N, C-alpha and C positions, 0 to 999 in steps of 0.2 A: 490647753484643752487636752485632756487625756483621751486617747483612743486605745481601747483594749486590744485591737488587732495589730497595732503598730509595735514594732520591735526596735528599740534604740540600737543604733550601730549597724543596721542592715539597709544601707542605702541602695544597694544593687543586688543582683542575684547571687545566691550562694551555691546553687546547683542547677545546671542546664542539662536537659536530656536531648540527645540527638539520635534519630533513627538512621541507621545506615544498612544498605543491602549490597553494596559493591557497585551500584549503578553510578553513572557520572553525576547525576543530580544529587544522589545521597552523599557522595564523596564531597561535592561542593558544599552541601549542608554541613557536613562534618568539619570542613575547613573553616566555614563561616563561624560555626559554634565554637571551634577551638580558638579562633581569634577573639571572640567575645569573652570566653573564659580567661584567656591570657590578660586581656585589657582590664577586665573587671575583677581579676584576682579570685575567681570562683572555680569550683570543680566542674568537671564535665562527666556526664554519665552517658556512655555510648551503648545503644541497644541494637543488636542484630537479631532479627526474627526470621526463623526459617519456617517454611510452610511445606506441606506435602502436596505435590501436584495430584489432581484427581485421577490421573492415568496410572499412578504407581500400583494400586491394588490389581489392576489388570495385567501388569507386567512386572512381577516380583523381581525378576533378574535385573531389571533396570533400576529397581529401588536401591539396591546395594551401591551401585555406581553413583546414583544421584546423592545418596547420603554421604558418601565419601567426598564427592565434589563440594557439597554444602559445608562439610566439616573443614575442608581445606580453605574454602573462602573465608569462613569464620576465623580460622587461625591466622590467615594473612591479614585480615582486618584487625584482629587483636594485636598483632605485632606492629602494624602501622600506628594504631592508637598509642601503644606503649612508647614507641620511638618518638613520635611527634609530640606527645605531651611532655616527655622528658626534655626534648630539644627546646620546646617553647616555654617550659617551666611552670606548668600548672598540673594539679592532680586530675587524673582521669581513671575511670573504671569502665571495663568492657563487660557487658552481659550478653549472653545468648539465650534466647527463648525460642520455643517452638509453638506455633499456633497462628492465630489470626493477627496480623500486624497491628491493626486498629485496636483490638482488645488488649494486646500485650503492651502497646505504648501507653495506653490509659492506665493499665494495671501498674506498670513500673513507675509511671509519673505519680500515681497516688501512693504507692508503697514508699517511695523515696521522698515524697513531698517536694517535688521539683518546683522551681520558680518559673521555668519557661521550657517550651518544647520547640525543637527545630527539626524540620523535615524537608526533604527534597521534593520538588514538584514532580508529578507523574509525567512521563513522556509518552504514555499510551493514548492514542487518539480517541478511543472509546470512552475514556474517562470524562470527556467533555459532556457526554450524554448521561452516563450512569453515576458519575461522581468518583472522585479519587480519595485515597487515604488522607491526603492533605486537606481536601475540602471537608471531609467528615470531621477531622480533628478541629479545624477552624470553627466549624459549626457547633460542635458538641463539647469542646474542651473547657476546663475550669481554670486554665492558665493561659498566658500569652503563647500564641503559636506563630512561629516565623516559617514561611514557606520560601525556600531558596530555589530559584529557577535553574 
């Protein structure tokens, strides 16, 4: 029986997207996604999204220091991804975007036609009441979403 949406030879994922921000849960999500990429023989797309805190416009002098810190965090994460993907033997690409993490994850997932998204669970207590990034992705996504605690 022919299925026009089925691609011969693609039994598993070809590209997994993982969002990391440097937090413990996002790094665990990155490690979990790297393990899946290695075992499945697929590529890993790592997305780091920076946001601008609402207080930056009120304190411009703090803005420069904040931007420098965010840049340093992104470069440390980029180096970690390059080192670990080479060590474990799978292709990985690191992207940095600026904006709303939810919107950027969805945009990158659509642009790159990923097969799955991996994200770390939120550690913020208030997210139980107002919803977390992971909960919104699980609810709205068009691909499988794995939330790593």
